[in-house]
KELO-949861 format. One record per residue (C-alpha): x, y, z. Coordinates in steps of 0.25 Angstrom, whole numbers, plus 5000, padded with zeros to 4 digits. Example, Ala and Ser with C-alpha at 12.3 -4.5 7.8 and 13.67 -1.06 7.14 Angstrom:
<nodes>
504949825031505549965029
</nodes>
This chain:
<nodes>
506249415124506649265125505949145118504649095124504748965115505848865116506448785104505748665101504548695107503248685098502448795096501348855087501048995077500049095083499949185072500049145057500049235046499049225034500149185025500849085033500348965029501548875034500948865050499648825052498948865066499248725073500648715066501548665078503048745075504348705083505348795089506548775081507448915084507149015095507649165086508049285091506849395094506449485082506449645082505349665094505949545103504949425099505549295101505649225087505749065084505948975072504848875073504748735064503548655059503948555049505148615040504548745041505148845051504948985053505149105064504349155071503949255083503649215097502249285095502249195083502049055090501448995103501848855111500948735104499748705112
</nodes>
């Protein structure tokens, strides 16, 4: 599987767990690294907003509107 999003692209989270208070629904993130696929074959990314950085799967993010 190839990566759908590109480096430095702006994205938003589409799924936020109840325990994740760091990401608000309207927060914008920037893709800072394209990571290898996970065990299921889904592309992964490192995203950043301000000083916080996290790893996400491709299904957890969407392009900003």
